[in-house]
C-alpha positions in Angstrom: -21.4 7.7 65.7 -24.5 6.7 65.7 -26.1 3.8 63.1 -28.3 5.4 61.4 -25.3 8.2 60.8 -23.9 5.4 59.1 -26.2 3.9 57.5 -27.6 7.2 56.4 -23.8 7.7 55.2 -23.5 4.0 53.3 -26.8 5.4 51.4 -25.2 8.7 50.5 -22.2 6.8 48.9 -24.2 4.4 47.1 -25.9 7.0 45.7 -22.5 8.6 44.5 -21.5 5.3 43.5 -25.1 4.5 41.0 -24.9 8.2 39.8 -21.3 7.8 38.3 -22.5 4.5 36.9 -24.8 6.5 35.1 -23.1 9.3 34.2 -20.4 7.0 32.9 -23.2 4.8 30.5 -25.0 8.1 29.8 -21.1 9.7 28.4 -20.9 6.0 26.5 -23.5 6.7 24.8 -23.3 10.0 23.8 -20.2 9.2 22.6 -21.8 6.7 20.5 -24.3 8.8 19.7 -21.5 11.6 18.5 -19.6 9.6 16.3 -22.8 8.1 14.6 -24.0 11.8 13.6 -20.0 12.1 12.6 -19.5 9.6 10.4 -23.2 10.1 8.6 -22.3 14.0 8.2 -19.2 12.8 6.7 -21.2 9.7 4.4 -23.3 13.0 3.3 -20.2 15.4 2.6 -18.6 12.8 0.5 -21.9 12.2 -1.5 -21.9 16.0 -2.0 -18.3 16.1 -2.9 -19.0 12.9 -5.3 -22.1 14.9 -7.2 -20.0 18.1 -7.5 -17.3 16.5 -9.0 -19.3 15.2 -11.2 -20.8 17.8 -12.3 -18.1 20.0 -12.6 -16.7 17.1 -15.0 -19.4 17.3 -17.1 -19.3 21.6 -17.0 -15.5 20.9 -17.9 -16.3 17.8 -21.2 -19.1 20.5 -22.3 -16.5 23.5 -21.9 -14.3 21.3 -24.0 -16.2 20.8 -26.7 -17.5 24.3 -27.3 -13.7 25.0 -28.0 -13.5 22.2 -29.6 -15.4 23.4 -31.9 -14.6 26.8 -31.7 -10.9 25.6 -32.7 -12.5 24.1 -35.8 -14.0 26.9 -37.4 -10.7 29.0 -36.8 -8.6 26.4 -38.0 -11.0 25.8 -41.3 -11.6 29.6 -41.4 -7.4 30.2 -41.7 -7.4 27.2 -43.9 -9.4 28.4 -46.7 -7.5 32.0 -46.0 -4.1 30.4 -46.7 -5.6 27.8 -49.6 -6.5 31.2 -51.3 -3.4 33.2 -50.7 -1.7 29.8 -52.1 -4.3 29.6 -54.9 -3.6 33.7 -56.1 0.4 32.8 -55.9 0.1 29.6 -57.8 -1.6 31.9 -60.6 0.9 34.5 -60.1 3.7 31.6 -60.4 2.6 29.9 -63.4 2.8 33.4 -65.1 6.5 33.4 -64.3 6.9 30.2 -65.7 5.2 30.7 -68.7 7.1 34.3 -69.5 10.9 32.5 -68.8 9.8 29.6 -71.0 9.1 32.0 -73.4 12.2 34.6 -72.6 13.9 31.2 -73.6 
């Protein structure tokens, strides 16, 4: 083999070694960038999720208040109905008591 051929092979090997090192460094940088982008995506997703949870909490509180008002209204109506019935029966009970007392 001639000296030129040996020199060419050595240069090619050196270039291949440098290219391999460059590729490894580039790959390491790409991994770091991908991890950073992934972390940013996770953080953004968590922030959106926290906002959605807060919104859902507000909506559920509002819904609970509306249902409590509706239930209180229903209970007040029911109470008024029962009171009216009881008052009507009270008059009848008083009449029966008076009749029995007079019957003695």
